[in-house]
N, CA, C and O atoms as CSV, one atom per row, in Angstrom:
chain,resi,resn,atom,element,x,y,z
A,1,MET,N,N,-6.617,23.494,-27.039
A,1,MET,CA,C,-6.215,22.258,-27.690
A,1,MET,C,C,-7.061,22.078,-28.939
A,1,MET,O,O,-8.288,22.151,-28.868
A,2,ALA,N,N,-6.448,21.853,-30.046
A,2,ALA,CA,C,-7.165,21.661,-31.304
A,2,ALA,C,C,-7.775,20.264,-31.360
A,2,ALA,O,O,-7.238,19.302,-30.813
A,3,THR,N,N,-8.898,20.191,-32.029
A,3,THR,CA,C,-9.588,18.910,-32.194
A,3,THR,C,C,-8.834,18.044,-33.189
A,3,THR,O,O,-8.370,18.520,-34.226
A,4,GLU,N,N,-8.722,16.782,-32.859
A,4,GLU,CA,C,-8.041,15.832,-33.731
A,4,GLU,C,C,-8.999,15.344,-34.804
A,4,GLU,O,O,-10.178,15.112,-34.537
A,5,ARG,N,N,-8.489,15.190,-36.013
A,5,ARG,CA,C,-9.321,14.776,-37.142
A,5,ARG,C,C,-9.986,13.422,-36.886
A,5,ARG,O,O,-11.124,13.211,-37.306
A,6,HIS,N,N,-9.304,12.514,-36.212
A,6,HIS,CA,C,-9.909,11.199,-35.995
A,6,HIS,C,C,-11.156,11.303,-35.112
A,6,HIS,O,O,-12.056,10.472,-35.231
A,7,PHE,N,N,-11.229,12.309,-34.225
A,7,PHE,CA,C,-12.437,12.516,-33.432
A,7,PHE,C,C,-13.600,12.918,-34.334
A,7,PHE,O,O,-14.706,12.395,-34.199
A,8,VAL,N,N,-13.348,13.840,-35.246
A,8,VAL,CA,C,-14.392,14.298,-36.169
A,8,VAL,C,C,-14.843,13.136,-37.059
A,8,VAL,O,O,-16.040,12.959,-37.289
A,9,ASP,N,N,-13.902,12.356,-37.554
A,9,ASP,CA,C,-14.252,11.189,-38.373
A,9,ASP,C,C,-15.123,10.214,-37.586
A,9,ASP,O,O,-16.051,9.624,-38.139
A,10,TYR,N,N,-14.829,10.045,-36.303
A,10,TYR,CA,C,-15.618,9.163,-35.444
A,10,TYR,C,C,-17.039,9.703,-35.285
A,10,TYR,O,O,-18.000,8.938,-35.368
A,11,VAL,N,N,-17.182,10.997,-35.060
A,11,VAL,CA,C,-18.506,11.610,-34.932
A,11,VAL,C,C,-19.310,11.381,-36.210
A,11,VAL,O,O,-20.474,10.985,-36.155
A,12,ILE,N,N,-18.687,11.630,-37.354
A,12,ILE,CA,C,-19.376,11.461,-38.637
A,12,ILE,C,C,-19.788,10.009,-38.838
A,12,ILE,O,O,-20.892,9.730,-39.303
A,13,GLU,N,N,-18.903,9.091,-38.488
A,13,GLU,CA,C,-19.213,7.666,-38.613
A,13,GLU,C,C,-20.370,7.278,-37.690
A,13,GLU,O,O,-21.284,6.567,-38.108
A,14,GLN,N,N,-20.333,7.739,-36.442
A,14,GLN,CA,C,-21.381,7.393,-35.481
A,14,GLN,C,C,-22.743,7.942,-35.913
A,14,GLN,O,O,-23.767,7.296,-35.689
A,15,ALA,N,N,-22.763,9.117,-36.526
A,15,ALA,CA,C,-24.026,9.721,-36.946
A,15,ALA,C,C,-24.679,8.926,-38.069
A,15,ALA,O,O,-25.903,8.944,-38.206
A,16,GLY,N,N,-23.890,8.235,-38.867
A,16,GLY,CA,C,-24.435,7.375,-39.909
A,16,GLY,C,C,-25.233,8.097,-40.977
A,16,GLY,O,O,-26.229,7.569,-41.473
A,17,LEU,N,N,-24.809,9.291,-41.333
A,17,LEU,CA,C,-25.523,10.063,-42.344
A,17,LEU,C,C,-24.780,10.124,-43.676
A,17,LEU,O,O,-25.156,10.884,-44.568
A,18,GLY,N,N,-23.746,9.338,-43.802
A,18,GLY,CA,C,-23.004,9.259,-45.061
A,18,GLY,C,C,-22.436,10.592,-45.489
A,18,GLY,O,O,-21.955,11.374,-44.669
A,19,ASP,N,N,-22.497,10.839,-46.791
A,19,ASP,CA,C,-21.923,12.058,-47.370
A,19,ASP,C,C,-22.711,13.317,-47.043
A,19,ASP,O,O,-22.263,14.424,-47.339
A,20,ARG,N,N,-23.873,13.157,-46.441
A,20,ARG,CA,C,-24.673,14.333,-46.085
A,20,ARG,C,C,-24.027,15.133,-44.963
A,20,ARG,O,O,-24.202,16.349,-44.890
A,21,LEU,N,N,-23.281,14.463,-44.088
A,21,LEU,CA,C,-22.629,15.130,-42.959
A,21,LEU,C,C,-21.165,15.348,-43.300
A,21,LEU,O,O,-20.406,14.396,-43.478
A,22,THR,N,N,-20.781,16.607,-43.388
A,22,THR,CA,C,-19.415,16.960,-43.764
A,22,THR,C,C,-18.824,17.877,-42.702
A,22,THR,O,O,-19.509,18.306,-41.774
A,23,CYS,N,N,-17.542,18.167,-42.860
A,23,CYS,CA,C,-16.898,19.076,-41.909
A,23,CYS,C,C,-15.922,19.978,-42.641
A,23,CYS,O,O,-15.445,19.670,-43.734
A,24,LYS,N,N,-15.643,21.102,-42.001
A,24,LYS,CA,C,-14.632,22.036,-42.490
A,24,LYS,C,C,-13.813,22.482,-41.295
A,24,LYS,O,O,-14.351,22.767,-40.225
A,25,LYS,N,N,-12.505,22.540,-41.492
A,25,LYS,CA,C,-11.605,22.989,-40.436
A,25,LYS,C,C,-11.795,24.489,-40.227
A,25,LYS,O,O,-11.938,25.257,-41.177
A,26,LEU,N,N,-11.791,24.878,-38.962
A,26,LEU,CA,C,-12.077,26.257,-38.608
A,26,LEU,C,C,-11.224,26.645,-37.409
A,26,LEU,O,O,-11.586,26.321,-36.278
A,27,PHE,N,N,-10.101,27.330,-37.620
A,27,PHE,CA,C,-9.227,27.782,-36.538
A,27,PHE,C,C,-8.786,26.642,-35.619
A,27,PHE,O,O,-8.784,26.801,-34.399
A,28,GLY,N,N,-8.419,25.516,-36.179
A,28,GLY,CA,C,-7.962,24.376,-35.400
A,28,GLY,C,C,-9.083,23.492,-34.895
A,28,GLY,O,O,-8.827,22.425,-34.337
A,29,GLU,N,N,-10.309,23.913,-35.079
A,29,GLU,CA,C,-11.484,23.140,-34.696
A,29,GLU,C,C,-12.259,22.812,-35.973
A,29,GLU,O,O,-11.761,23.052,-37.073
A,30,PHE,N,N,-13.470,22.267,-35.840
A,30,PHE,CA,C,-14.237,21.879,-37.013
A,30,PHE,C,C,-15.691,22.305,-36.876
A,30,PHE,O,O,-16.260,22.277,-35.785
A,31,ALA,N,N,-16.285,22.699,-37.999
A,31,ALA,CA,C,-17.731,22.902,-38.089
A,31,ALA,C,C,-18.285,21.695,-38.834
A,31,ALA,O,O,-17.698,21.245,-39.818
A,32,LEU,N,N,-19.419,21.170,-38.365
A,32,LEU,CA,C,-20.075,20.046,-39.028
A,32,LEU,C,C,-21.330,20.546,-39.731
A,32,LEU,O,O,-22.111,21.312,-39.167
A,33,TYR,N,N,-21.509,20.104,-40.965
A,33,TYR,CA,C,-22.606,20.555,-41.805
A,33,TYR,C,C,-23.446,19.359,-42.244
A,33,TYR,O,O,-22.909,18.330,-42.654
A,34,LEU,N,N,-24.759,19.501,-42.155
A,34,LEU,CA,C,-25.658,18.517,-42.733
A,34,LEU,C,C,-26.368,19.200,-43.887
A,34,LEU,O,O,-27.089,20.180,-43.699
A,35,ASP,N,N,-26.159,18.679,-45.067
A,35,ASP,CA,C,-26.757,19.255,-46.278
A,35,ASP,C,C,-26.469,20.755,-46.386
A,35,ASP,O,O,-27.333,21.530,-46.796
A,36,GLY,N,N,-25.258,21.156,-46.018
A,36,GLY,CA,C,-24.833,22.542,-46.137
A,36,GLY,C,C,-25.188,23.436,-44.962
A,36,GLY,O,O,-24.789,24.600,-44.941
A,37,LYS,N,N,-25.930,22.922,-43.980
A,37,LYS,CA,C,-26.316,23.710,-42.811
A,37,LYS,C,C,-25.418,23.361,-41.633
A,37,LYS,O,O,-25.191,22.185,-41.350
A,38,VAL,N,N,-24.907,24.376,-40.947
A,38,VAL,CA,C,-24.084,24.128,-39.763
A,38,VAL,C,C,-24.993,23.580,-38.660
A,38,VAL,O,O,-25.990,24.200,-38.291
A,39,VAL,N,N,-24.626,22.401,-38.144
A,39,VAL,CA,C,-25.425,21.776,-37.089
A,39,VAL,C,C,-24.638,21.575,-35.798
A,39,VAL,O,O,-25.226,21.402,-34.731
A,40,ALA,N,N,-23.303,21.597,-35.893
A,40,ALA,CA,C,-22.496,21.324,-34.704
A,40,ALA,C,C,-21.070,21.810,-34.920
A,40,ALA,O,O,-20.657,22.144,-36.030
A,41,PHE,N,N,-20.336,21.835,-33.809
A,41,PHE,CA,C,-18.910,22.150,-33.836
A,41,PHE,C,C,-18.176,21.081,-33.050
A,41,PHE,O,O,-18.670,20.602,-32.030
A,42,ALA,N,N,-17.014,20.712,-33.517
A,42,ALA,CA,C,-16.120,19.824,-32.771
A,42,ALA,C,C,-14.993,20.703,-32.262
A,42,ALA,O,O,-14.183,21.210,-33.037
A,43,CYS,N,N,-14.954,20.878,-30.946
A,43,CYS,CA,C,-13.950,21.734,-30.309
A,43,CYS,C,C,-13.374,20.992,-29.114
A,43,CYS,O,O,-14.114,20.412,-28.319
A,44,ASP,N,N,-12.060,21.011,-28.991
A,44,ASP,CA,C,-11.380,20.315,-27.890
A,44,ASP,C,C,-11.839,18.861,-27.774
A,44,ASP,O,O,-12.022,18.344,-26.672
A,45,ASN,N,N,-12.020,18.222,-28.905
A,45,ASN,CA,C,-12.452,16.812,-28.972
A,45,ASN,C,C,-13.767,16.570,-28.235
A,45,ASN,O,O,-13.955,15.524,-27.615
A,46,SER,N,N,-14.665,17.536,-28.306
A,46,SER,CA,C,-16.028,17.393,-27.815
A,46,SER,C,C,-16.978,17.860,-28.901
A,46,SER,O,O,-16.608,18.660,-29.760
A,47,LEU,N,N,-18.209,17.355,-28.860
A,47,LEU,CA,C,-19.212,17.693,-29.863
A,47,LEU,C,C,-20.218,18.681,-29.284
A,47,LEU,O,O,-20.946,18.364,-28.344
A,48,PHE,N,N,-20.247,19.870,-29.853
A,48,PHE,CA,C,-21.156,20.928,-29.441
A,48,PHE,C,C,-22.248,21.074,-30.498
A,48,PHE,O,O,-21.965,21.439,-31.639
A,49,ILE,N,N,-23.487,20.793,-30.123
A,49,ILE,CA,C,-24.620,20.891,-31.039
A,49,ILE,C,C,-25.164,22.316,-30.994
A,49,ILE,O,O,-25.223,22.930,-29.928
A,50,LYS,N,N,-25.564,22.845,-32.161
A,50,LYS,CA,C,-26.157,24.189,-32.174
A,50,LYS,C,C,-27.412,24.195,-31.315
A,50,LYS,O,O,-28.251,23.302,-31.439
A,51,PRO,N,N,-27.549,25.181,-30.453
A,51,PRO,CA,C,-28.743,25.264,-29.612
A,51,PRO,C,C,-29.995,25.423,-30.478
A,51,PRO,O,O,-30.023,26.225,-31.412
A,52,SER,N,N,-31.015,24.653,-30.152
A,52,SER,CA,C,-32.283,24.745,-30.879
A,52,SER,C,C,-33.366,24.027,-30.086
A,52,SER,O,O,-33.096,23.393,-29.066
A,53,GLN,N,N,-34.580,24.138,-30.569
A,53,GLN,CA,C,-35.699,23.437,-29.946
A,53,GLN,C,C,-35.501,21.928,-30.023
A,53,GLN,O,O,-36.015,21.195,-29.178
A,54,ALA,N,N,-34.765,21.456,-31.021
A,54,ALA,CA,C,-34.500,20.020,-31.152
A,54,ALA,C,C,-33.763,19.500,-29.923
A,54,ALA,O,O,-34.082,18.423,-29.418
A,55,VAL,N,N,-32.799,20.241,-29.448
A,55,VAL,CA,C,-32.055,19.829,-28.257
A,55,VAL,C,C,-32.991,19.835,-27.048
A,55,VAL,O,O,-32.981,18.900,-26.248
A,56,GLU,N,N,-33.787,20.877,-26.920
A,56,GLU,CA,C,-34.699,20.977,-25.782
A,56,GLU,C,C,-35.692,19.821,-25.765
A,56,GLU,O,O,-36.090,19.366,-24.693
A,57,THR,N,N,-36.097,19.343,-26.933
A,57,THR,CA,C,-37.071,18.257,-27.032
A,57,THR,C,C,-36.420,16.883,-26.904
A,57,THR,O,O,-36.901,16.031,-26.158
A,58,LEU,N,N,-35.321,16.668,-27.637
A,58,LEU,CA,C,-34.729,15.332,-27.737
A,58,LEU,C,C,-33.663,15.029,-26.688
A,58,LEU,O,O,-33.479,13.872,-26.311
A,59,ALA,N,N,-32.963,16.053,-26.217
A,59,ALA,CA,C,-31.854,15.824,-25.273
A,59,ALA,C,C,-31.737,16.995,-24.303
A,59,ALA,O,O,-30.705,17.664,-24.264
A,60,PRO,N,N,-32.784,17.251,-23.522
A,60,PRO,CA,C,-32.786,18.446,-22.665
A,60,PRO,C,C,-31.771,18.417,-21.529
A,60,PRO,O,O,-31.468,19.461,-20.953
A,61,ASN,N,N,-31.246,17.256,-21.199
A,61,ASN,CA,C,-30.331,17.158,-20.062
A,61,ASN,C,C,-28.854,17.165,-20.450
A,61,ASN,O,O,-27.992,16.891,-19.615
A,62,LEU,N,N,-28.560,17.474,-21.699
A,62,LEU,CA,C,-27.150,17.543,-22.090
A,62,LEU,C,C,-26.458,18.658,-21.310
A,62,LEU,O,O,-27.040,19.723,-21.101
A,63,PRO,N,N,-25.226,18.418,-20.882
A,63,PRO,CA,C,-24.482,19.513,-20.239
A,63,PRO,C,C,-24.215,20.619,-21.260
A,63,PRO,O,O,-24.267,20.391,-22.469
A,64,LYS,N,N,-23.934,21.799,-20.764
A,64,LYS,CA,C,-23.664,22.937,-21.656
A,64,LYS,C,C,-22.343,23.575,-21.297
A,64,LYS,O,O,-21.901,23.547,-20.148
A,65,GLY,N,N,-21.722,24.152,-22.315
A,65,GLY,CA,C,-20.473,24.861,-22.111
A,65,GLY,C,C,-20.093,25.582,-23.389
A,65,GLY,O,O,-20.647,25.298,-24.451
A,66,PRO,N,N,-19.156,26.507,-23.299
A,66,PRO,CA,C,-18.733,27.245,-24.493
A,66,PRO,C,C,-17.763,26.416,-25.341
A,66,PRO,O,O,-16.831,25.818,-24.803
A,67,PRO,N,N,-17.973,26.377,-26.648
A,67,PRO,CA,C,-17.056,25.628,-27.508
A,67,PRO,C,C,-15.686,26.307,-27.655
A,67,PRO,O,O,-14.696,25.651,-27.977
A,68,TYR,N,N,-15.637,27.600,-27.423
A,68,TYR,CA,C,-14.384,28.355,-27.505
A,68,TYR,C,C,-14.526,29.580,-26.605
A,68,TYR,O,O,-15.649,29.940,-26.251
A,69,PRO,N,N,-13.436,30.227,-26.225
A,69,PRO,CA,C,-13.513,31.373,-25.310
A,69,PRO,C,C,-14.455,32.468,-25.821
A,69,PRO,O,O,-14.488,32.763,-27.015
A,70,GLN,N,N,-15.196,33.046,-24.927
A,70,GLN,CA,C,-16.150,34.123,-25.175
A,70,GLN,C,C,-17.386,33.684,-25.979
A,70,GLN,O,O,-18.164,34.537,-26.408
A,71,ALA,N,N,-17.580,32.391,-26.190
A,71,ALA,CA,C,-18.773,31.902,-26.893
A,71,ALA,C,C,-19.892,31.671,-25.888
A,71,ALA,O,O,-19.643,31.450,-24.702
A,72,LYS,N,N,-21.118,31.725,-26.371
A,72,LYS,CA,C,-22.234,31.353,-25.498
A,72,LYS,C,C,-22.203,29.841,-25.305
A,72,LYS,O,O,-21.526,29.124,-26.042
A,73,ASP,N,N,-22.938,29.371,-24.311
A,73,ASP,CA,C,-22.970,27.941,-24.032
A,73,ASP,C,C,-23.742,27.179,-25.109
A,73,ASP,O,O,-24.795,27.615,-25.574
A,74,PHE,N,N,-23.192,26.041,-25.486
A,74,PHE,CA,C,-23.814,25.125,-26.440
A,74,PHE,C,C,-24.025,23.793,-25.724
A,74,PHE,O,O,-23.258,23.458,-24.821
A,75,PRO,N,N,-25.047,23.028,-26.106
A,75,PRO,CA,C,-25.186,21.677,-25.573
A,75,PRO,C,C,-24.006,20.811,-26.018
A,75,PRO,O,O,-23.610,20.844,-27.183
A,76,ILE,N,N,-23.454,20.044,-25.093
A,76,ILE,CA,C,-22.323,19.163,-25.377
A,76,ILE,C,C,-22.867,17.747,-25.508
A,76,ILE,O,O,-23.369,17.178,-24.539
A,77,ALA,N,N,-22.765,17.179,-26.707
A,77,ALA,CA,C,-23.422,15.906,-27.024
A,77,ALA,C,C,-22.484,14.706,-26.989
A,77,ALA,O,O,-22.750,13.703,-27.651
A,78,ASP,N,N,-21.400,14.786,-26.237
A,78,ASP,CA,C,-20.450,13.671,-26.193
A,78,ASP,C,C,-21.110,12.356,-25.773
A,78,ASP,O,O,-20.767,11.299,-26.304
A,79,GLU,N,N,-22.042,12.408,-24.836
A,79,GLU,CA,C,-22.681,11.172,-24.371
A,79,GLU,C,C,-23.514,10.505,-25.461
A,79,GLU,O,O,-23.785,9.308,-25.374
A,80,LEU,N,N,-23.922,11.246,-26.479
A,80,LEU,CA,C,-24.700,10.658,-27.569
A,80,LEU,C,C,-23.832,9.900,-28.571
A,80,LEU,O,O,-24.353,9.209,-29.446
A,81,LEU,N,N,-22.516,10.026,-28.448
A,81,LEU,CA,C,-21.634,9.289,-29.352
A,81,LEU,C,C,-21.757,7.784,-29.143
A,81,LEU,O,O,-21.405,7.002,-30.026
A,82,ASP,N,N,-22.258,7.376,-27.977
A,82,ASP,CA,C,-22.492,5.959,-27.704
A,82,ASP,C,C,-23.892,5.519,-28.090
A,82,ASP,O,O,-24.246,4.352,-27.920
A,83,ASP,N,N,-24.694,6.445,-28.611
A,83,ASP,CA,C,-26.069,6.144,-29.033
A,83,ASP,C,C,-26.282,6.733,-30.428
A,83,ASP,O,O,-26.878,7.801,-30.570
A,84,PRO,N,N,-25.791,6.030,-31.466
A,84,PRO,CA,C,-25.844,6.575,-32.825
A,84,PRO,C,C,-27.248,6.979,-33.284
A,84,PRO,O,O,-27.392,7.969,-34.001
A,85,ASP,N,N,-28.273,6.241,-32.890
A,85,ASP,CA,C,-29.635,6.594,-33.314
A,85,ASP,C,C,-30.057,7.944,-32.739
A,85,ASP,O,O,-30.626,8.776,-33.447
A,86,ALA,N,N,-29.779,8.159,-31.457
A,86,ALA,CA,C,-30.122,9.440,-30.824
A,86,ALA,C,C,-29.304,10.580,-31.431
A,86,ALA,O,O,-29.833,11.667,-31.662
A,87,LEU,N,N,-28.028,10.339,-31.688
A,87,LEU,CA,C,-27.166,11.354,-32.300
A,87,LEU,C,C,-27.679,11.723,-33.683
A,87,LEU,O,O,-27.790,12.904,-34.013
A,88,ARG,N,N,-27.987,10.727,-34.485
A,88,ARG,CA,C,-28.486,10.956,-35.855
A,88,ARG,C,C,-29.775,11.770,-35.809
A,88,ARG,O,O,-29.929,12.746,-36.543
A,89,ARG,N,N,-30.688,11.365,-34.952
A,89,ARG,CA,C,-31.965,12.069,-34.869
A,89,ARG,C,C,-31.768,13.524,-34.444
A,89,ARG,O,O,-32.395,14.426,-34.999
A,90,LEU,N,N,-30.899,13.750,-33.463
A,90,LEU,CA,C,-30.649,15.117,-33.007
A,90,LEU,C,C,-30.042,15.962,-34.123
A,90,LEU,O,O,-30.434,17.116,-34.302
A,91,ILE,N,N,-29.111,15.420,-34.861
A,91,ILE,CA,C,-28.499,16.163,-35.974
A,91,ILE,C,C,-29.533,16.459,-37.050
A,91,ILE,O,O,-29.593,17.578,-37.559
A,92,LEU,N,N,-30.345,15.472,-37.399
A,92,LEU,CA,C,-31.380,15.676,-38.423
A,92,LEU,C,C,-32.391,16.734,-37.994
A,92,LEU,O,O,-32.748,17.611,-38.780
A,93,GLU,N,N,-32.851,16.651,-36.751
A,93,GLU,CA,C,-33.844,17.612,-36.252
A,93,GLU,C,C,-33.242,19.013,-36.123
A,93,GLU,O,O,-33.918,20.008,-36.386
A,94,THR,N,N,-31.985,19.090,-35.723
A,94,THR,CA,C,-31.322,20.391,-35.629
A,94,THR,C,C,-31.218,21.020,-37.009
A,94,THR,O,O,-31.514,22.203,-37.176
A,95,ALA,N,N,-30.802,20.241,-37.995
A,95,ALA,CA,C,-30.677,20.756,-39.364
A,95,ALA,C,C,-32.019,21.242,-39.898
A,95,ALA,O,O,-32.084,22.254,-40.596
A,96,ALA,N,N,-33.081,20.528,-39.572
A,96,ALA,CA,C,-34.411,20.914,-40.058
A,96,ALA,C,C,-34.818,22.292,-39.538
A,96,ALA,O,O,-35.616,22.982,-40.173
A,97,LEU,N,N,-34.279,22.696,-38.396
A,97,LEU,CA,C,-34.626,23.990,-37.797
A,97,LEU,C,C,-33.683,25.129,-38.206
A,97,LEU,O,O,-33.964,26.295,-37.928
A,98,MET,N,N,-32.583,24.798,-38.854
A,98,MET,CA,C,-31.608,25.813,-39.251
A,98,MET,C,C,-32.022,26.445,-40.588
A,98,MET,O,O,-32.625,25.785,-41.434
A,99,PRO,N,N,-31.692,27.720,-40.765
A,99,PRO,CA,C,-32.003,28.362,-42.053
A,99,PRO,C,C,-31.150,27.756,-43.168
A,99,PRO,O,O,-30.078,27.210,-42.912
A,100,PRO,N,N,-31.632,27.857,-44.391
A,100,PRO,CA,C,-30.829,27.334,-45.501
A,100,PRO,C,C,-29.510,28.100,-45.608
A,100,PRO,O,O,-29.429,29.261,-45.206
A,101,PRO,N,N,-28.482,27.450,-46.150
A,101,PRO,CA,C,-27.199,28.150,-46.290
A,101,PRO,C,C,-27.340,29.346,-47.233
A,101,PRO,O,O,-28.107,29.317,-48.196
A,102,LYS,N,N,-26.589,30.383,-46.929
A,102,LYS,CA,C,-26.612,31.574,-47.779
A,102,LYS,C,C,-25.977,31.240,-49.119
A,102,LYS,O,O,-25.006,30.489,-49.202
A,103,GLU,N,N,-26.550,31.816,-50.156
A,103,GLU,CA,C,-26.019,31.604,-51.493
A,103,GLU,C,C,-24.697,32.354,-51.617
A,103,GLU,O,O,-24.597,33.524,-51.248
A,104,LYS,N,N,-23.697,31.673,-52.133
A,104,LYS,CA,C,-22.399,32.312,-52.298
A,104,LYS,C,C,-22.411,33.185,-53.548
A,104,LYS,O,O,-22.867,32.770,-54.613
A,105,LYS,N,N,-21.904,34.392,-53.391
A,105,LYS,CA,C,-21.807,35.298,-54.520
A,105,LYS,C,C,-20.560,34.971,-55.316
A,105,LYS,O,O,-19.526,34.640,-54.735
A,106,PRO,N,N,-20.639,35.057,-56.628
A,106,PRO,CA,C,-19.457,34.793,-57.439
A,106,PRO,C,C,-18.360,35.817,-57.138
A,106,PRO,O,O,-18.637,36.992,-56.895
A,107,VAL,N,N,-17.143,35.359,-57.160
A,107,VAL,CA,C,-16.002,36.238,-56.917
A,107,VAL,C,C,-15.731,37.034,-58.188
A,107,VAL,O,O,-15.576,36.466,-59.269
A,108,LYS,N,N,-15.676,38.375,-58.042
A,108,LYS,CA,C,-15.369,39.224,-59.194
A,108,LYS,C,C,-13.878,39.321,-59.347
A,108,LYS,O,O,-13.158,39.528,-58.370
A,109,ARG,N,N,-13.421,39.175,-60.534
A,109,ARG,CA,C,-11.984,39.259,-60.811
A,109,ARG,C,C,-11.674,40.345,-61.769
A,109,ARG,O,O,-10.510,40.552,-62.111
């Protein structure tokens, strides 16, 4: 089942990070980016946070599951949608631990 856009819009609104948190459609699902870094995926109308030490520290009891078939398990942060401060902090801390986005090479024509 593909994720509905209104779910992604709700996640972005709840996180309260303004234009810093964006999304891109990806095979019927969505990747969420904070300042250009992938921090989460919205799959099957659930929020999967990238595994990191931030999750282990801030939300160690989140359930885990694969965001798509054959994927490794990711923490599922749906319960944090009711706690915008915790969600925002987890996204910010996760982004801080992610490598910077790769520089895009110009397309040769």
